[in-house]
Structure formats: structure tokens, C-alpha cells
Steps between C-alpha positions, in 0.01 A plus 500: 500500500673836541357821647603790276374851567137506596391177327624145469621346175514121465696346214324180395706390201814578304537380145704563185318563171699427184408549136250240383719414198866392514745777413850476355742629765687805378667822611341842458721805546376816663490809282713804579188670635431201728854533633421847637272338759649368825384175658174634645151351508163668468149387578156530348174385657129477417202478737181318396160458658376149577435319169132442430531293184412132541836399352679652799321339788813466708836669542661183371318532168621858452857394576473217247399753235793726591753217489374348177499838326846577639638173361364590156618863519856388582526334160512846344647680803764231546759738644290545816537128575880520490776609736753781528860387462826691460748466215880516515490881490271507802201616299153351559344283231189285486512124492171403336471152648128487592586483868152641556327769703460467877129503586374547857145435623395672822210608721476841671278561802377835370210620288558692180321809634734503802822474300702815569592586141609850602793341686631215280808465721263366765243313292685378188876483559606169655142375519317490167805566281731199459874502546689405187780244510847641441552376145135478399325758284136480609308387807121496540275484805124444497338579834144424603353762732257445786212636291578270207678774307833429333830685470732400218851643538825468306862586575731543201868567437526851352803398292277294270179705492384859520140598574405488130627141467334398824168642386533305176555174689216562746250563221615189310469289816143625552407450134615138510305442823186605310590281199563806285786532250789714623468851360881540496773242446816609685833547325829434681713597202781690670672583171255782434670686786855426391748790514600677182830425328703710534372623835384859518577614856322803639668604825182677608400158636780536755272750674212250510669165572815383671694174538414322823872461572523877550233512771610588853458233770144480637421670831438296818170311460318604818443794730643763268426867574279514190275224634479680834371805315219305334683445171461123488287408198155344535222411255151646478222491239276800422239593247467828312167611359483594133394857576815549707714366215329737258564790736869411530528479123336841463740658751804331344415611146539838338350676201792376291503137606267249661686260727408133527332371815816306588719810464252702705469237773878452516560874527248532783651209690848647449386819671359297790818294542711817484306641796619207709861564401536867591820586685490549875593864449226546240746590222363234263835448330491120507440326168193281454503251214211335321515235230230369268518150354470507119399193298699483177277263305306758301816709455698210353212402273385837369809670357648444158807285475571129482697434819191359665362215294148605400400135443506461880249730666630668813141473627560129566858524629540347847773660708609839626481793261534778755697815568486724808572862408493738794537863591627687803381834636561704811241427764408869541431533125272197500311637800468861387453471123152434353401150395530594131870585553570166669307314227720672240810364680346151490424533130852624427686203651255257339522655155837352403415157642186429299689442175638202313852649511487511880435127531748400230759717675423342837543150354841603362603664829431177691698302243801728549499431876440123498558281691502762776129531593343845507201659669294818482659776707171613650432146621850460645601843631203726430434589863857612573426873457131508592171311467471288185239273349402331173157497334413195289179530302268203542220641288503188281452273801225266367313434824166422337659252257646277772178300523558126540134416450346588837478875450712809467721606790354738756850641529851449371832673555873472465703481821863610475696583817815491292767559761630828352546818701291673235123464514285323244151599382269327252164648396256247353142512370234450763300176459204660675450841339573606144776759465601486869851389585630260762853592611750265663754709692824384662632812671633601840268527797583870518404555136178302525398678821552834326307389192208379712501834685562743215332315212220300661257637241705331226637180659228307682583173681364200311213325680269216412211749522651688207529180297146390584337839436 
């Protein structure tokens, strides 16, 4: 029994869940887009009220359902039951050996209504979210709460799955638990993301990505001046009402062009983050950078051309199909210019990245640098000249579909304190109110304090009262 934060978590059992059918051991390479991800993990968790159905009379019965469905899901999602290994070139690959998924059962001395979801660093991290073993790909923890509620949480290796792939797996797992056929069968066919021959190298990618070997040595881990100034990154969760989103979109748009809600939200947040990065002398000459994660699935599927095999739908592809375009602007411009001007800057740096050619070019660029691993510049060095952060849209987060048979989640969210100097933000649909957003934010204390002061009408701390309203 270990006291963690303001409630006690007791781990009652640790198990390993393997695929219910035997699998032929084999190797699965990572795609060039997978290779752009460093060895980092991310979490996702779901909160449920106490099951009322007769079939779930005890926590043990709910866990049995989860494990049985997991064992069946791993037949199709076999890669998640494998291990990360390294080849002779030092590149990660997957050994699909049905090692299994680590599964933890626990009890938390806290009621669902008292869970501090606004501060997941306190309530979720290290308590309800499992640690993943070094070479494993997925770990799961099911926790019974004092009120009988349940939290189901997963930790995954980002090198094998992006949010789209994770969502696909979560929905399949829930469908199997309810004895439904899987709506999507995953494809691990890496050849559909093979580089072109001959390679077509666009050196514009040198401004977006860089080989890890060229990175400067990391700064000392503790007690840096930045941390003393409140620049250490922390996680918070907010909600934004639909009327506020509509207002931001109206302000970000012009007579000539209507901006998307994501562009409008990102532009507004960029202005807020810029406020926190103003120079001490007020000159505003520092450069603030913002990136937006782009999913390439629809781009690779929609354009003419036969490089991507149309017999394999990108909708079912399991892996990373991401790019992180970003822009940089002077802090004083972001502060002083109207929201529509900032939204135009967001649209401009996104425009060239939402094409098939962009993703094919990125695949070729990685190939030209292998086996030297590469990483997005904004993730590695984005904060060198001023405040930087990345927005990753979670609007397809299928919270309501992750129903294992005892009801839809009251709440669900990603949790991603990714270890970069740049911040990370993910807006997701609210499970409680149509058209509202829930926003996971991993930013500096200084930035979050400013946002809560200057934009409290937009970003409201998530509470159980909001979810229950």
C-alpha cells in the first residue's frame, strides 16, 4: 500500500494478457514516419460510474471482461503484444512474439466525484496510469474507486501508435467486450509508406526536422534558471464552451475566409503563450513558435497517383502518419496583431503540410538520413528563441465508443507530459456537453497562470460538477 498524493492506491494483482490464439513469431519494421518519434510514452484514461448491470456485480467481473476482450483484440492488434528491439543499424523494430500486455489491477481510496481531473499530474500520473516496461508496447491498469467507479488507463509507446491508431484499438477492444464485430480491422502493412525510388528530396524539410546527432547536449536536469522562473512544464485540463469556440472562430475569420475552429483556437492560444514570453525590456523581439500535428491518412488516400496502394485503406492503417509543421513569429506581433492575422499565419504554415506530396516527401527525407534518427525541430529545440508549443487535434477521440458493457465513460482524456521543452496541447470533444471542448494542456506554470488570469472566460478548469451537469 503506497500513499500517493492525496489518496492511497493499492495494487492487488499484476498479470500479462496475451493473444487468445497462438501467433507466428515475426519481425515488423517501423515505417519512416514511425522513426521520427523518439522513445516516449503517452497515456489515455477513462472514468466510469459504478456499473449497475447485473453482469458486473463485482470489480473482478469487470476485469474479467476487460482481459478476455483484450486477449481477443490482440489477435488482430498483434503488434501491441510484442516488444521493441534494435537491429544492427541501431534502429527500433518490433518483435511480434505475443509476449503480452502488462495488466494491473488496483484500488484507489478516492471517489470519482473527488478525483482532481483538472490536475492530472496529481490525480492520474503515477497513480491511475500504469508505467510501461522498457521494451513493452502497451500497459493497462484497471482501478476500482471507493464509490465503485472504475478508471481504465493505458500507456503506449508512441513509436508504434499515434492517437488515431490508439483510438482504433480502444474502440475495437470495447466492441469485442460487448460481443460486437470489430468495425475496423487494423493493417500493419508498412510497404504502403515505403519511400519512392528514386528518392525525391525536398530540403525544405531541413527546416522542420533534424538528425538527433546534431542536437546540442541537454541542459542540467534540475534547478535551471528557467525552472526558477516558473517555466517548468505541468499538466492541466480545461473545458471550453461551444459559444466561446464560436466567438473565437468569428474573430479569427474574415470576409474572405472562414477559419476552422482548430485554426482559431490555436491562434488564440498562440497569442496567450506569446504574452508569457515577452522580453524583460518589453521589446517583444523574441520568436514564439507553434506547431500543429497533421494526420496524413486522408492526404495519402485522397490524391491521384498510385504510390499509395488503394487496395489498402489508410483508414485502417495502424502506426504513425504524422507531420508537425510549425511557424515562428515575433512575440510583439502575436500580441499586438488581431486574431484574424494570427489565424492567417497558422493557416499559411499548415497549407503546405496538408497534401500528399508533403507526406511522400517526408518519407523520402527520413530515408535519406537513415539510420541516423531524426526528430521534429519544434519538439527538440523549439523553445530556444522563445516560448513554443504544439497543438495536436483530438477531435476524433471516441470517448463515447469506449463502452465495455457497463456504460459510457463519464470522462476520458489523453495524458502526455512528453519531456520536451515545448508545450503540448490536445483539444478533445467533451463527453458531457455537445460541441464543447475538453483541452489537455502541458505548458509552463507561468503560461498557465497567465492563461487562467487573462483568458478565464475561455479556459475553465475541469470539475466533476461540469461533467455531471
